[in-house]
C-alpha positions as CSV (number, residue, x, y, z in Angstrom):
1,A,-59.6,50.5,-52.0
2,H,-61.6,50.3,-55.2
3,T,-65.2,49.0,-54.9
4,V,-67.0,46.6,-57.2
5,I,-70.8,46.4,-56.7
6,I,-72.3,43.0,-56.9
7,T,-75.6,43.0,-58.8
8,K,-78.2,45.6,-58.1
9,Y,-80.6,43.6,-60.3
10,G,-81.0,40.4,-58.3
11,M,-79.7,37.0,-59.1
12,S,-81.2,36.6,-62.6
13,P,-80.7,33.7,-64.9
14,P,-78.3,34.5,-67.8
15,D,-81.0,34.6,-70.4
16,L,-82.6,37.7,-69.0
17,G,-79.9,40.0,-70.5
18,L,-78.3,41.0,-67.2
19,R,-75.2,38.8,-67.5
20,N,-73.0,41.9,-68.1
21,K,-74.4,43.7,-65.1
22,A,-73.7,41.2,-62.4
23,Y,-70.6,43.2,-61.3
24,E,-70.3,46.9,-61.7
25,P,-67.9,47.7,-63.2
26,R,-67.6,44.4,-65.0
27,E,-64.0,45.1,-65.8
28,L,-61.9,47.1,-63.3
29,T,-58.4,48.4,-64.0
30,V,-56.2,49.0,-61.0
31,Q,-52.5,49.4,-60.3
32,V,-50.1,46.9,-58.7
33,C,-50.6,46.9,-54.9
34,D,-54.1,48.4,-55.1
35,K,-56.9,46.7,-53.2
36,V,-60.4,45.8,-54.3
37,V,-63.5,45.3,-52.2
38,W,-66.7,43.7,-53.4
39,E,-70.1,44.8,-52.0
40,N,-73.3,42.8,-52.4
41,Q,-76.2,45.2,-53.3
42,D,-78.6,42.5,-54.5
43,F,-81.9,44.1,-53.7
44,K,-84.0,40.9,-54.2
45,S,-82.8,38.6,-51.5
46,S,-81.6,39.0,-47.9
47,T,-80.6,35.3,-47.8
48,M,-79.0,34.7,-51.2
49,Y,-75.2,35.1,-51.2
50,H,-72.8,36.0,-54.0
51,T,-69.0,35.6,-54.3
52,A,-66.1,37.0,-56.3
53,T,-64.0,33.9,-56.8
54,A,-60.9,34.0,-59.0
55,G,-61.1,31.8,-62.1
56,N,-63.1,31.2,-65.3
57,P,-65.7,28.4,-65.1
58,D,-65.2,27.7,-68.9
59,V,-61.5,26.9,-68.4
60,D,-60.8,26.2,-64.8
61,K,-62.1,23.2,-62.9
62,V,-63.9,25.4,-60.4
63,D,-66.2,22.7,-59.1
64,D,-63.2,20.4,-58.2
65,P,-62.9,20.3,-54.4
66,N,-59.1,20.8,-54.8
67,Y,-59.5,24.0,-56.9
68,K,-57.5,26.8,-55.2
69,P,-58.6,30.2,-56.4
70,R,-56.1,33.1,-56.3
71,F,-58.8,35.0,-54.3
72,D,-62.3,34.2,-53.0
73,T,-64.5,36.7,-51.1
74,G,-66.5,33.9,-49.6
75,G,-70.3,34.2,-49.5
76,L,-71.5,37.8,-49.2
77,V,-75.1,38.3,-48.2
78,K,-77.1,41.4,-49.0
79,G,-75.3,44.5,-47.7
80,A,-72.0,42.7,-46.9
81,K,-68.6,43.8,-48.1
82,S,-65.6,41.6,-48.7
83,K,-62.2,42.0,-47.0
84,P,-59.9,43.9,-49.3
85,V,-58.1,41.8,-51.9
86,Q,-54.7,43.2,-52.8
87,F,-53.3,42.6,-56.3
88,A,-49.5,42.3,-56.2
89,D,-48.8,41.3,-59.8
90,P,-49.8,42.8,-63.2
91,G,-52.2,40.7,-65.3
92,E,-55.8,40.0,-65.9
93,F,-57.7,38.2,-63.2
94,P,-61.2,36.9,-64.2
95,Y,-63.6,36.0,-61.4
96,F,-67.2,34.6,-61.1
97,C,-69.9,33.9,-58.5
98,K,-69.7,30.3,-57.2
99,P,-73.4,29.7,-57.0
100,H,-74.1,31.6,-60.3
101,H,-71.4,30.8,-62.8
102,W,-72.8,33.2,-65.4
103,M,-72.0,36.1,-63.1
104,R,-68.5,37.1,-64.2
105,G,-66.1,40.0,-64.0
106,K,-62.4,40.8,-64.4
107,V,-59.7,42.8,-62.6
108,K,-57.0,44.1,-64.8
109,V,-53.8,45.0,-62.9
110,V,-51.3,47.4,-64.5
111,S,-47.8,48.5,-63.4
112,R,-47.7,51.5,-61.1
113,K,-47.2,54.8,-62.9
114,K,-43.9,56.4,-62.2
């Protein structure tokens, strides 16, 4: 599985210039059927959690209780890893942190090389 690191910089407001460092790598390219795991390495808080939830808060109604994301890691506290998320279809899949909408990333899924 590929691993995406969730912020090493702490949950900083978006105006501190760390918006693009919330997930490392911010954009990950994988092949169809690959799996991705998110790991929370936030050094500042042992009680704050982060998520990797499919969607784009600027477009999708992510605060609607009926919103059904394609994937959602659930709350990951410091040191926690998500269950693997498998990507079966090609495409671009943006995601964000539910409590911190400015934390965003993307998984790009390409067809398997033959």
